[in-house]
N, C-alpha and C positions, 0 to 999 in steps of 0.2 A: 700490756697484759688483755685487752681485750682480743686482739690483732692476734694473740694465741688462740682465746680462746672460740674465737669464730674460725680459725684455721683446725683447732680442734674435732668443730660442731662441724665443719663442711668434710673432712676426713671420716670421720664417724658414719654421715651420710653416705656417702659415697662406696664404704666397706659392706653396706647394708643394703639389701633387695630392698625391692619398694612394698611388697606385699599387698600391692592393691588390687587382688585379683578381683575380678568378677564375683559377686554374691552369689549365695546357691537363691535361686528363682529368678537372675536375668535372665532375659534371651542369649543364648549362644551367639557370636556374630559367623554370620556362614563362610566359609572359604572353600579356596579352590589350588590345588600346591601340587609341585612336582614331590613327589614321593620314591622310594623304593624298596622292593621286597625280593627274598634271592636274587638280588644282581638284578633285579631289572628295573625299570624307570615305570611310573604309569602316573596318570591324575589322580587324587584324593579328593573327592567330593564330600564332603559335612554330609550336605541334603542328601547325597545318594546313601552313607554309610548309615544316616538316622531312618532310611524308611527301611532300614535292614534291623534296628534295635539301637539300644542306649549307644553311647561312644565312650569309650574311655581316652581324652585326648589329654598325653600328658608333654607339657616343654621340660627340657632340660640345657644347661649351657650350652656344651658343648660337647662332638661327639672324640672318644676315645681320651676324655678327662677321666680320674679316677672315681667320683661319686658317680658320675653319668654311667662309665662301666658298670658300677654296682647296680644301679637302678638300673640299667639294660638287662643284664641277666636276670635280676629278680622278674621283670615282667614279663623276660621269656620263658621261666619256670612255672608264672602264672598264667601264661598265653591262653592252655587247654582249659582252666577254670571260667575264663573270663567268655571264652568261644561256648562252652558249655551254658552259661550264662545270655547267651545271645547275644553279647557286647562287641561290639569292633571294637581293638585297641592301635594305636596310632602315639607315637614320638614326633614331638617338633623341638626344632633346633636352629639357630641361625648360626652357631659356634662350630666353627669348622665344617660347614656346608659341604664342601667340594671331597669330602669323606662319609656322607652319608651312607652310599652304596655300599662301600666296605664295610660300615658301620652296623648297617641292619644283618649284613652276614656272619662279621665274626661277634660282634657282642651281641646281640637282641637274636642269635643264632637262626634265623630265617623264620622267627614265630611272629613277627608283626613285621608293619611298614616303619621306617621313620621316613618324616617329610622335611622340607623346608620351611619354618617358620617365616614369612615375611615380614615387611615393615608394618602392612597394614595388620596383619594379624597380632602379631605382637603387640601395637597399640590397643585394638578391636579386644582383646584377652587380658588388656592390663598386665604382662609378665616382662616388660624390660627390666633386665640388669641393672642396677643403677652403677653398679661400679665398672661396666664394660656395655656400653652404650651399643647398638644392633643388638645384642644376645640376648637371650632369655632365660629368666631366672627360672627355679627349680618349681613348677604349679603342675598339679594335677586337676584335671576337670574331669566329672562322668556329665555328660550331657542326656538326657532324656527324649525318647522318640520325640515329645511335644518340642525339643527345642530348645529347653530350660536345664541350666545350671543345677543340677539334682546332689554336686555335691563337690566340694573345694578345699584342697589343701598345696599351702603356698610356705613351702618351709624348704632351704638350701641344703639340708640334710635329706637324703634317700628314704630315711628310714621311715614308715608309715605310708608311705603313698602306695605301696599294691597293697596292704592290707583294707586301708582305708575306700582305696577305690572299688575292691572287689567288694566288699561288705555294702556300698552304695549299689554297686548293680544287683545285688542280692536283694536291696532291699524296694527299689524300683521294680521286680518281678515279685514280690509279696504283697505289693500296694495293689486296692482294687482297681480297676480303671474306671474311669469316668470319670 
């Protein structure tokens, strides 16, 4: 009986994402990664992006999977709203990484870049997908210009990620400086 309960417990943990994302107020780990936009590769630097304004950094499990495609379409539809608010939007994934260039063109509609989530970035942002080692869970962050996490949503459903991050970006803009 104990063996069955142990096996069930392990199976339940493996099927559930860790959801141990960085908390609001934490310092966002700096990173540079290979990314693609409009079919072209480039190096994305968080530090450089933060000089322009807040960064919406969203992690997703894998390019060309159903939930990730839904989320990419929704972020693409809202990309101009993020831009209007002065925010940089980027998606990061480790799943199907060889197809990032194609994914940003087809599913992200060239509205925002997608980059490679390296092992260091996955660990730093605490977004490891328990069920699939080396891949990321679905976690969205808003990082303020000060380099601190202003918003986090770690939920495997793509629902709420776009509205939550956009509201957080607007909230940052509304806050008095200082």
